[in-house]
C-alpha positions as CSV (number, residue, x, y, z in Angstrom):
1,M,101.0,-5.7,49.8
2,N,102.0,-6.4,46.2
3,S,102.7,-4.1,43.2
4,R,99.1,-4.1,42.2
5,D,98.3,-2.6,45.6
6,N,101.1,-0.1,45.3
7,P,101.6,1.4,41.8
8,Q,104.3,3.6,43.2
9,D,106.6,0.5,43.5
10,Q,106.0,-0.4,39.9
11,I,106.9,3.2,38.8
12,S,110.0,3.2,41.0
13,T,111.2,-0.1,39.5
14,E,110.6,1.2,35.9
15,Q,112.5,4.4,36.7
16,K,115.3,2.4,38.2
17,I,115.5,0.2,35.1
18,N,115.3,3.3,32.8
19,E,118.2,5.0,34.7
20,M,120.3,1.8,34.4
21,V,119.6,1.6,30.7
22,Q,120.7,5.2,30.3
23,Q,123.8,4.6,32.3
24,S,124.5,1.6,30.0
25,K,124.0,3.7,26.9
26,I,126.5,6.3,28.3
27,L,129.0,3.6,29.0
28,E,128.5,2.2,25.5
29,A,129.2,5.6,24.0
30,Y,132.3,6.0,26.2
31,M,133.5,2.5,25.1
32,N,133.1,3.5,21.4
33,D,135.1,6.7,22.1
34,I,137.9,4.6,23.7
35,L,137.9,2.2,20.8
36,T,138.3,5.1,18.4
37,K,141.1,6.5,20.4
38,E,142.7,3.1,20.6
39,S,142.6,2.7,16.8
40,T,144.2,6.1,16.3
41,L,146.9,5.4,18.9
42,S,147.6,2.0,17.3
43,R,148.1,3.7,13.9
44,L,150.4,6.3,15.4
45,F,152.3,3.5,17.2
46,T,152.8,1.7,13.9
47,E,153.9,4.9,12.2
48,A,156.4,5.6,15.0
49,H,157.9,2.2,14.6
50,L,158.2,2.6,10.9
51,A,159.8,6.0,11.4
52,S,162.3,4.5,13.9
53,E,163.2,1.8,11.4
54,A,163.6,4.4,8.6
55,I,165.9,6.5,10.7
56,Q,168.0,3.3,11.4
57,E,168.2,2.7,7.7
58,L,169.6,6.2,7.2
59,S,172.8,5.3,8.9
60,S,174.6,4.6,5.7
61,P,177.4,7.1,4.9
62,N,176.6,6.6,1.2
63,Q,173.9,7.9,-1.0
64,E,171.1,5.3,-1.4
65,E,168.1,4.9,-3.5
66,S,164.8,4.8,-1.8
67,L,161.1,4.9,-2.5
68,V,159.1,7.9,-1.1
69,P,155.3,7.6,-0.9
70,I,153.5,10.4,-2.5
71,G,150.0,9.1,-1.8
72,I,147.4,6.4,-2.5
73,G,150.1,3.7,-3.0
74,I,152.2,5.7,-5.4
75,Y,156.0,6.0,-4.8
76,L,158.8,8.1,-6.2
77,K,162.3,6.7,-6.6
78,V,164.8,9.1,-5.1
79,T,168.5,9.2,-4.2
80,V,168.9,10.0,-0.5
81,P,172.1,11.7,0.4
82,Q,173.9,11.1,3.6
83,V,171.6,12.3,6.3
84,R,172.8,14.1,9.4
85,N,169.7,16.0,10.4
86,L,166.0,15.5,10.2
87,F,163.1,17.9,10.5
88,V,160.7,17.2,13.4
89,N,157.2,18.6,13.6
90,V,156.8,19.6,17.3
91,G,153.2,20.8,17.0
92,S,151.3,24.0,16.1
93,G,152.9,23.9,12.6
94,V,156.4,24.3,14.1
95,T,159.2,22.2,12.7
96,I,162.7,22.0,14.0
97,E,165.9,20.5,12.7
98,K,167.4,17.8,14.9
99,P,170.4,15.5,14.6
100,K,169.6,12.0,13.5
101,D,170.3,10.5,16.9
102,K,168.2,13.1,18.7
103,T,165.4,12.4,16.3
104,R,165.6,8.7,16.9
105,D,165.5,9.4,20.7
106,Y,162.4,11.6,20.1
107,V,160.7,8.8,18.2
108,E,161.5,6.2,20.8
109,T,160.1,8.5,23.5
110,K,156.9,8.8,21.4
111,I,156.7,5.0,21.1
112,K,156.9,4.7,24.9
113,E,154.1,7.4,25.3
114,F,151.9,5.5,22.8
115,E,152.5,2.2,24.6
116,L,151.5,3.8,27.9
117,A,148.4,5.4,26.5
118,L,147.4,2.1,24.8
119,K,147.8,0.3,28.2
120,Q,145.7,3.0,29.9
121,L,143.0,2.7,27.3
122,Q,143.0,-1.1,27.7
123,S,142.5,-0.7,31.4
124,Q,139.6,1.7,30.9
125,K,138.0,-0.7,28.4
126,E,138.2,-3.5,30.9
127,Q,136.7,-1.3,33.7
128,I,133.8,-0.2,31.4
129,A,133.1,-3.7,30.2
130,I,132.9,-4.9,33.9
131,R,130.5,-2.0,34.7
132,M,128.4,-2.6,31.6
133,N,128.1,-6.3,32.6
134,Q,127.2,-5.4,36.1
135,L,124.5,-3.0,34.9
136,Q,123.1,-5.6,32.5
137,E,122.9,-8.1,35.4
138,E,121.1,-5.4,37.6
139,I,118.7,-4.6,34.8
140,N,117.9,-8.3,34.3
141,A,117.4,-8.8,38.0
142,E,115.1,-5.8,38.3
143,M,113.1,-6.9,35.2
144,Q,112.7,-10.4,36.7
145,K,111.7,-9.0,40.0
146,S,109.2,-6.7,38.3
147,Q,107.7,-9.6,36.3
148,R,107.4,-11.8,39.5
149,T,105.6,-9.0,41.4
150,S,103.3,-8.3,38.5
151,N,102.4,-12.0,38.1
152,S,101.6,-12.2,41.8
């Protein structure tokens, strides 16, 4: 009995292919979401490193001149007094004052969190890529099987 004798087999194969294509689309959307998160985390990671370096530069007991960005590549030259405390935004619009060394520790903790999150996203990307490849192979196999049975 071939697929011309049993149209139900042909419909079942088409449904199976459509379901796999839908799964593939869902995985693709999930992959795009992960890529967006990865981009955001990479930006935050870079900012945290720059903040850490800036805090290290504030170690001088003297006043120093510095450039402060005010937007779109424009900087303001300022004289920075000796810094003992910094203000840290801890979320929900709450900012607290912390000593310089505690602030540096806070930034280093954030860097480690960003590194861990980036590794987790990389792992998720790899798993999704593997599953997407498996689905594509399954779709191709089903399509070839369908073509063989329809040519019989």
